[in-house]
Residue, then its C-alpha position, 0 to 999 in steps of 0.5 A: x710163463x709156467x713150465x711143463x709140470x713133470x712127474x717121476x715114475x718107475x717101471x719094473x720090466x722083465x728082461x725078456x720084454x725090456x727092449x720092446x718096451x724101450x722101443x715103444x717109449x723111445x717112439x713116444x719121445x717123452x721120457x727121460x731116464x734117470x741113471x741109477x748107481x745102485x744094483x749089481x752091474x753084472x746082473x744077468x738083466x744087464x750083461x747082455x745089454x752091455x755087450x750090445x752097447x760095446x758092439x754098437x760103439x765099435x760099429x760107430x767107431x768104425x763108421x766114423x773112421x770110414x766117413x773120415x776116409x771117404x768124405x774127401x772123395x764125395x762128389x754127390x754133395x748137396x748144397x751147403x746152404x741147403x744142408x744148413x737149412x735142413x734139406x736132408x733126406x727123409x726116411x721112415x724108421x722102419x725103412x732105415x732099420x730094413x736097410x741096415x746090413x752089418x755084414x755089408x758094412x763090415x765088407x765095406x770097412x775091410x775093403x776101404x781099410x785095406x786100401x787105406x793101409x796100402x795108401x799108408x804103405x805107399x806114402x811111407x815108401x814114397x817119403x823114404x824114397x824122397x829122403x834118399x833123393x834129398x841125400x843123393x843131391x849131396x852125392x851127385x858129383x861123386x864120380x865113382x859108384x856109390x857102392x864103394x862108399x857103402x860096402x866097398x870091395x875086397x881091397x878098396x873102401x871109400x869115405x866121404x868127408x867134409x873138412x874146414x876150408x881153411x884146413x883142406x889143403x893140409x888135409x890133402x897134403x897129409x893124405x898124400x904123405x901118409x897114403x902115397x899112391x894108394x888112394x884117390x881123392x875127388x874134391x867136390x865142387x863148392x863155392x868160395x864162400x863155403x866154410x867146408x869142402x867135401x872130399x870123396x876118398x878111395x883107399x886100400x882097405x888095410x889103410x882104414x885105421x890110418x885114414x880115420x886117424x887123419x880124419x880125426x886130426x883134421x876134425x873131418x866129418x864123415x858123410x854117411x852114404x845110404x846102403x840102398x845106393x850101389x850105382x853111380x849118383x846119376x844112375x841112382x837118381x834115375x832109379x829113385x825118380x822111377x820108384x817115386x813115380x811108381x809109388x805115386x801111380x799106385x797111390x792114385x790107383x788106390x785113391x781111385x778105388x776108394x773114390x769109387x766107393x765114396x758116394x754109395x758108401x757114405x750114404x750107407x754109412x750115414x744111414x747106419x750111423x743114424x740107426x746105430x745112434x738110435x739103438x745106442x741111445x736106447x741101450x744107454x737109457x735101458x742101462x740106467x736101470x736098477x738091475x736084478x738078475x731078471x728085472x730092470x727097474x727104470x726111473x724116469x721123468x715125463x710130463x704129467x700130461x703124458x702119463x696116460x700115454x706111457x701107462x698105455x704102452x706099459x700095459x701092453x706088457x702088463x704081465x711082465x711090467x709094473x708102473x708106479x708114480x714115485x716122489x722125487x728124492x730129497x733135493x732132487x730137481x725135476x728137469x725143465x721143459x718149456x711150455x709156451x704158446x705158438x707165437x712165443x715158442x720161437x724165442x725159447x732157444x734164446x731163453x735156453x742160450x742164457x740158461x735153463x729156467x729152474x723148475x717151478x720158477x718163471x719161464x721168461x720166453x713169453x714175457x720177453x717175446x714182444x719186447x724182443x721183436x719190437x726192440x729188434x725192429x726199432x734197432x733195424x728200423x728200415x722198411x725197405x730192409x724189412x720188406x726184403x728180409x720178410x720176403x726172404x725169411x718167409x720164403x725159407x720157412x715155406x720152401x725148406x724143411x728146417x730143423x725145429x730150432x732153425x725154424x724157430x730162429x727164422x720165425x723170430x727174424x720174420x716177425x721182427x722184420x715184419x715189425x721193422x716194416x712198420x717202424x721204418x714206415x713210421x720213421x720214413x726210412x725206405x732204404x735210407x732216404x732213397x725215395x727223396x734221394x733218387x728223382x725217379x722215386x719222387x712220386x712215392x714221397x706223398x705215400x711216404x709222408x702219409x705213413x711217417x709220424x716220426x723223423x729221428x734224423x731231425x728230431x732225435x729227442x722224440x725217438x729217444x724219449x720213446x726208447x727210454x719210455x719203452x725201457x722203463x716199461x720193460x724194467x717195471x714189467x720185469x719187476x712185476x714178474x719178480x713180484x708174481x714169482x715171489x708171491x707164487x713161491x709164498x714169499x709174500x713179504x718180498x713180493x709186497x715190500x721189496x718188488x712192489x715197493x720198488x715198482x711204486x717208488x720208481x713209477x712215482x718218481x717218474x710221475x713226479x718228474x713228469x708233473x714237475x716238468x709240465x708233461x702231465x697235469x700238476x694234480x699228479x704231483x702231490x700223490x706221486x710225492x706221497x707214494x714215493x715217500x711211503x715206498x721209501x719208508x717201506x724199502x728202508x724198513x724191509x730191505x735189511x729184514x734178514x739182519x737181526x740188529x735194528x741199526x743194521x736193518x736200517x742201514x741196509x735199507x738206506x743203502x739199498x736206495x742207492x740201487x735207484x742209480x742202477x735202475x737209472x743206468x738200466x733205463x739209459x741202456x735203452x738209448x741204444x734203440x735210438x743209436x742203432x736206428x739212427x745208424x742204420x738210417x745214416x748208413x743208408x743215406x750215405x750209400x744213396x748219396x754216393x749213388x747220386x754222385x756217380x749217377x751223372x757220370x757219362x755212359x757208366x753212371x747208372x750202372x755204377x749207381x745201381x752197383x753202389x746201391x745194391x752192394x752198399x745196402x746189402x752190406x748195410x743189411x748184414x751189418x745192421x741185422x747182426x747189430x739189431x739182433x745182438x743188442x736187442x738180445x742184450x737188453x733182454x739178458x742184462x736189463x730184463x732177465x736180471x730182475x727175476x730170471x732164475x736159470x739154475x734148471x737142467x734141460x729135459x732130455x727125453x729118449x727119442x730119435x735124434x738122427x744126424x744125417x736124415x730126418x725121420x718121417x713121423x713115426x713118433x707116437x707123440x711130440x712133447 
């Protein structure tokens, strides 16, 4: 339950060896640099580092841009499942560093960016041409060259107007009266229900003012003809179609050139990105220093057990460095690093999902682990499901190079599924009731019966009592941990009179109820009554001890006894162990029933029964596995953690190697 003991240290290092020492500390992977806001940020010892960081950030930004462009063209993609399970390329840091060629990267960047700029230009031009093509549809019926409506000639000019259908005849008559024989008018075809009619008009240029006046009188709207149009509408359509096709072809050519660089380019970019991120993390940590003109003063947290390792690395530059342990500042909280035995360390991610334990307080990972495994097994509760998933998760653990967090997750599932086999055997659930439902499995009934001790479907009360009993033990265990934590922190009054008081009170109530119900010997009745009375008196006397007025203390103490209903509610929450276990068994039984009903169908019965069995139980496994995980975790977070867990800590984030696209082979000197 203890957390890793942390120490704070300072390292003063001359700028000439700062980078080399930072590389060695990063290889150790056990030091978290503490940012310091004091000092001259323009000092000579940091100005060069700041320039390097800005350069690395620029390279990473360019790499991100290239990945965004090239990934759609990648063909050498690995299996998504394999990538998720950690099957990524392994490489040593020295090999990764040797591969980085900044000039090669810049050449690729300039090449791909040039192609992307060309693509943007072609796409923009295609969009413009398609816009013109759309405008041309309105002008398709115009019989004259469209140049007459853009530039005209020395004597003739054209206009296209839309006029309300109700005024169209008057509009034509007015043009005839005013312009006489000096105009030509084409009425473009339209439907009877159209509210407006479009006219193409040619007239003598000197009549322009008169035409505009007539158009204004009839509220005619002028249709603009793009200046790009010179020929007739059919000719312009052919021209635009050809230009659009040419743009498409050029786009495809540019995309093909980009695609040719995708696989090799992405491999290079990902390697470079991993390396540059490692360098960036190192530079950021180095810049956390208190700087002078020649020296960087680093402040860092590290596990006390790793002090000798760090000191040894610093001593390699003893003429240029100084190492010292320092006391934390007032109210400065050390970072939290969990420390658990191997069998319980797998649940650490679940603890951190809830919150990071406060430094110096209790880590709930180890106390939580056995209960979480057992509760998940009880919720899932089918031995057949457990066998399949134990084999599947075990295979994944052996076959795939999982990331540390993902490995812990699969270890959780493997342990829980192993316990599920035991729970399912005890309750007689093997793919629901498949052993009794299908006649060809009847020879296995004696084995099933020999292993079965409980029958939740026919005797749910026994399983409910077991569930509630485990819940009560779980809650009492949480109070015991709270008592231990208070005692360790020096608050012995809270440990004895609060936590121990509630433990004695709750246990004595349960023992008294069991004695009165005849579950245990009546000889326990009197002692349990006495203990419950004593614990009530202690609780009343101490629960309001922070108040000064004696009556307020007593009132607070009496009201605190109402919390017993909260504990009762917490215990009842564990009835979900029965509900989920029964739900899993019931779903399995329904699937088996459907299978037996169709099995007798001529010709296809066996096939349909097998299909229902496989699909149905696969669905049941997926749904019930999720439910078992979530509800078991809820019991830990709400009912258990709430009794003692102080989650106000901050994570320990050491300077180390954190590649995203590859896994570094072991060049780290030590693991935490």
